[in-house]
C-alpha positions, 0 to 999 in steps of 0.5 A: 311124245314119240314119232308116229309112222311117217307114211301114215296120214294124220286125219281128223276124227269124224267128230267136231275136232275143233271143240275146245277142251273142258275147262277143268279135268280130274287128275286121271281124266283124259282131256279130249281136244278133238282129234288129239287126246291128252292124258295128264299122266303123259309128258306131251311137252316132249317129242322123241325120235329114235333111229338107226343113225340118230336119236333126237329129243325136243322138250319144253322146259318149265319156263316154256322154252324149247330145247333140243338134243341130237345124238348121232350113232355114227360120226358124220362130217358137217354139210359141205359148203356147196351142199345147197343146189340152185333152184330154177323156178318155173316160168320166172322172167329173168329179163322182163320181170318189170313188165307185170300185169295188174293182179289181185293180191291177198296178203295173209298176216297172223300176229300182232301189230308189229307183224302187220305193219311191214306188210301195210308198207309193202301193200302201199307200194304194190297199190301204187304199181296198179295192183288191187291189195287185200290185207287178210288179218285180224279184225283188231287191225281193220282201221289200221289197214283201211286208213292206209288205203288198202282193202281188209278182210277179217280172218278171225282170231284175236291177236291179244289172246294169241299173245297171251298164249304165247307168253305162257307157251313161248315154244312150239308145244304147250306146257302141261298147264295149257294142256289141261286148262283148255288153252290149247283147245281154244288155240286149236279152234282159233287156228282152224278159224284163221286157216279157214278165214285165209281161204275165204280171203282168196275168193270171198266177196267183201262182207262190208261192200259186197265187192267180189274178189279172186286172188291171182297171187298170195303173199303170206307170213308163215304163221297163217299156215293156210298159205301153201294149201290155198295156193295149191288149190287155186293154182296161183303163185305164193311168196312167203315173207317173214321178219325172222329166219324160217328157211333151213340153213347151217349158219344159225339155228331156228330162232325158236329152238335152243340147242341143249346138246348135240354131237353133230357138227355145228352146221348140221345141228343148225340145219336139223333144228329147222326140221325139228321145228317143222316136225313139232309144228306138224305134230300139233296141227297136222290133223287140222291142216288135213281136215282143211285140205280134204274137206274144204279144198278137196286136196289129198291129205299129207303125212308126217313126212310130206307135211312137215318141211313141205314149204322147203321141199317144194321150194316156195320163194321167200322174201325176208324183210330184215336187214342184211346189215343185221342178218346177212344172207347165208350162203346156202339160201339160194336164188329163191330166197331174198333178204331185202331189208326192213319194211318201214311205214311212215307214220311220223309225218302226220303225227303231232305230240300232245302238249304234256309229252312235248313238255316232258321231252323238252324238260331234260335229257333224252329219256329211255323208251321202255315198252313191250308192245302187244305182249300181255304181261302176267303181273303188270304191277311187278313189271312196272315196279322193276322198270321204275326202280331200275330207271331211278337207279340208272339215273335216267328219265323214262318214257313207259308205254303201257301197251296190252300189258297195262301198268297194274295201278302203280303210282308213277314217279316224277322221272317217268312219263306214261305214253299212249299210242305214239309212232315209233318212227317219230319217237325214236327220231331226232335224238328224242330218246337216248335208248330203247328197251323192248320185247324184241319184236321185229318191227320195234327192233327195225325202227329203233336200229334204223333211227340209231337207237341202242337197244335192250331186248327183254324177250318173251317168246318167238323170234324176240330172243333171236333179235336180242342176240343179233343186236348184242352181236352187232354191239348195239345192245347188251345180251338179251334178258329173258322176261322171267329173269328180269330184275331191277339190277339186270335192267339197270345194268343193261340201260347203263350199257345201252347209253354208253358211247360204244353202244351208240357208235355201233347203233349209228353204224347199223342205222347208216346201212339200214337207211340205205337199203330201201327194203320195201321197194326191194321187197316189191321187186323180189315179189315180181322176180319170183312170179311165174310171169311167162305163164301169167301173161295173156297171149293176145295182150301180154300187159293183162293177166291170163285167167282163162285157158282155151284148150281148143285154141291153146291160148292163155286169155285175160278176162277182157280178151275172153269176154271180147271174143265171146261177145264176137262169137269167136268162142264160148266162155263155158269151154274155158278152164280157169288158168292155173299159173303155178302148181305145187307137187306136195306129194312128189318124191325126191331122188336125194335128201338134199333136194327134199330139204332139211326134213328129208335129211333129218329122216335120212340121218335118223334111219341111216339109209344106205348112201347117207355119207354121199350127202356129205362127201359127194353132194348131188350137183345140178339145179332143182326145178320147181313143178311145171304148171301144165294146163288141164286141157293139155293133160287131156291130150297127154292122156290120149298120147298114153292111150296111143303108146298103150295101143302102139304094139297092135300096129306091128302084130303084138297083143295088148293087155286091155286097160282098166276103167278109170272112174275115180282117183283110186281106180286111176292110181290102180290103173296107173300102177297096173300100166307101169308094172305090166308095161315093164313086165310085158316088155321084158318077158316079150323078149322071149315070148314074142319070138316063140309065139312068132315061131309057132305061127310062121316058123323061122321067119315068124321068129325073126319077126317076133324078135323085132316086135320084142325089141320094139315092145321093150321100149314102147310098153314101158313108155306107156306105163310111165306116161300112164302113171301120171295120166291115169291118176289125173283122169281119176283126180278130175273125176273125184277130188273136187268136193261139192264145196270145191266145185261151188267155190270154183263156180263162184270164182268163174262168176267173179272172172266173168263179171270182171270181164264184163266190167273190162269190156264196158271200160274199153274202146272199140279199137282195143276190142278190135285189136284183140279180135285181130290177134286172135285170128292171127293166133288161130293160124298157128294152133297146131304148132302151139298144141305140139309145143305144149304136148311135147313139154307135157310129155317131157315133164311127165317122163322126167317126173315118172323117172324121178319117182322110180328112182326114189322108189329104188333108193328106198328099196335099197336102203336096208330094213325098214326104219324103226317105227313108233306109235303106229296108227294101226297096230294090227297092220304092218306099215309096209302093207298099209302103204301099198293098200292105202295108195292103191286101194282094195276092191276085195277080189283075190286078184286085186289083193294079190296084185297090190301086195306084189306091185311095189316089189315087182315094179322095182324088179322090173325097173332094175331089169329094164336098166340092166337090159338098156346097159346091155344094149349100150355096151 
């Protein structure tokens, strides 16, 4: 499948896009998978992008593996070692990060038992620190989570079905069989169910107990997919965490991608593999995500370009729960990315083995453990026979775990013991087994290496081959054996390698390093370090979390402080806004590809925009700042500031173009565009017009006055336009973007916060309440200075953002002809005109149509003229 127009949003059909495909289809039939129609005659297991600078191909082979090819039209050097820029995260407390308020934390996990278990260990430590922890995952793991003392929320989805699908389709795209037999339709329906379940886990009451919940922070693994969209909707911090590398780097390729051919340098090839993985993922699920964003969250939809690579572009912080002894942190993973070590859950201390297992372990040399965990094996009988024969030929005893794959009814020989559910941290400890053979799941890999066990990996899908390669590189095991290549001879030889002295020595060295890392505790510390704590603490009691914002008093308030002040008649709760501690500008343009991440570099190289070589020879220096969170109430102040800029020329005799009415988001964007265009246009044209008009009225003296006005206008008018670019859409957004569902959910969250406040006051003492009132009275004396501080910060940020957007627009305008497009959504409408009209909307009048048609070019011309004028003044 070729790439579609990257500036066109992918939206679902109005029909039920979540219906599964029919079970069977004729050879010529089109299989309707909701908003994705699949024709068996077309090779949908292929993705191709062709541009002036790069041709790239991603293809699913017969065995289900993803291979990519990269072909540069012109030779480029590798990315320089210092290409990555440091990231300055918003409002992190670099010195007092250990002083955190109590929070409600939702942990979203999609996957198998091995994916869930590390976060149960993390959750237990966070619980000890005083937080409320809700693990949002599949119903299968309810008892596992609750037995660990944590709250559980069912997000839907069946991990066993998910594992079965992944075995058949190990890459990111389905094979042809899955496209036609209904697998992909069911998978998409499950994905939509889990995404919605993740959103509910952020704010819904527990269905079992009725206890209310409102998330203050999210921790998530990437396959939940809802994470960043939920965080954006709620305005709360997000920490992504995973057991395998998911952030672009030049050090190694994406674990799910195999590079077949590339004429790019190795570092650049590795880096671009992450962009291609994101593009493939977005191609398969972009419409589902956009349905979720627009219909459930009330957010704007994303395009192929803004949707793929989103997490990388907005610099979401990461904590990788993998050992740096096995995967050292790459140099281009900057300060927002941590590699802390494996997370271990102690299950061994409460385990007592059954008598028959204890007898088998005591009856001879330590056996080899063989098990494939949650993986569903298609032909269990054939796999079992390979295991039995290979262990017999290797002369070792074996413990074989049936898992979800089963054994296929094969009779068991004397040298083999069939295991039930036994904790790996007990089984692999104290030399109970000599080596381990498994699928390469991150959890099993971690425990085996931590206990010093040489490891043979038989990967089925996902990151499993990556872990097998890392183990082999460290000398603690042989090369991984893909499960479709497994036979008696290969497994026998691999076992012989694993029990050799050299493999045992390498495994012991790894174990010594892993055991010293204390990964779970460092993971907790990483979570705190990336929180915007400076924007999360209550202004009256910093030990408590701020959940309310008072525009009247310019104060962040906890539920306890707000309720205490409301009870004392110092404020009304209905005047407070829900406080948003973190913002995510998902549609923000970037001024250079490095800032935009792997996807931005991929698009830039593909279409060979002007100045591409500067990325490699002279990378942009400086620090990338994440989005600043500005309270909605402060935006109202900024909006009045914009009106002041707009009307300022009246103070010295100039005419003012009347402002348009803002009724919804579309009209807000349109008025912002008019303000910016006419701000520059009136300011620049006024250099000539004002003196002429003045001379007509007052002769020579009037011309002098007109000149003075013109030089003031060239600064004031563009300033009004720039600030208006932000304030007008914000006015419109607050009027139209919140859907009825979104308003209902916000109302529910408000009720939850109010109830929390009532409970907090009920549990408090009179002294505590009096202290809040005393601090509030003190704070009232300083309202104006706080307002001035917030206003100044808001104006600074908005001006900087407007300048960034204008620079990004200029760089695109100067990049030469439009990139080659494929499969445009609307064939009858050119992409350039579609971008202009979709961004600004159309009213149907001739004036509006003409304005919207010329706006982009006129704006860029005005910006260029303004810069030329400013350079002239400076010289």
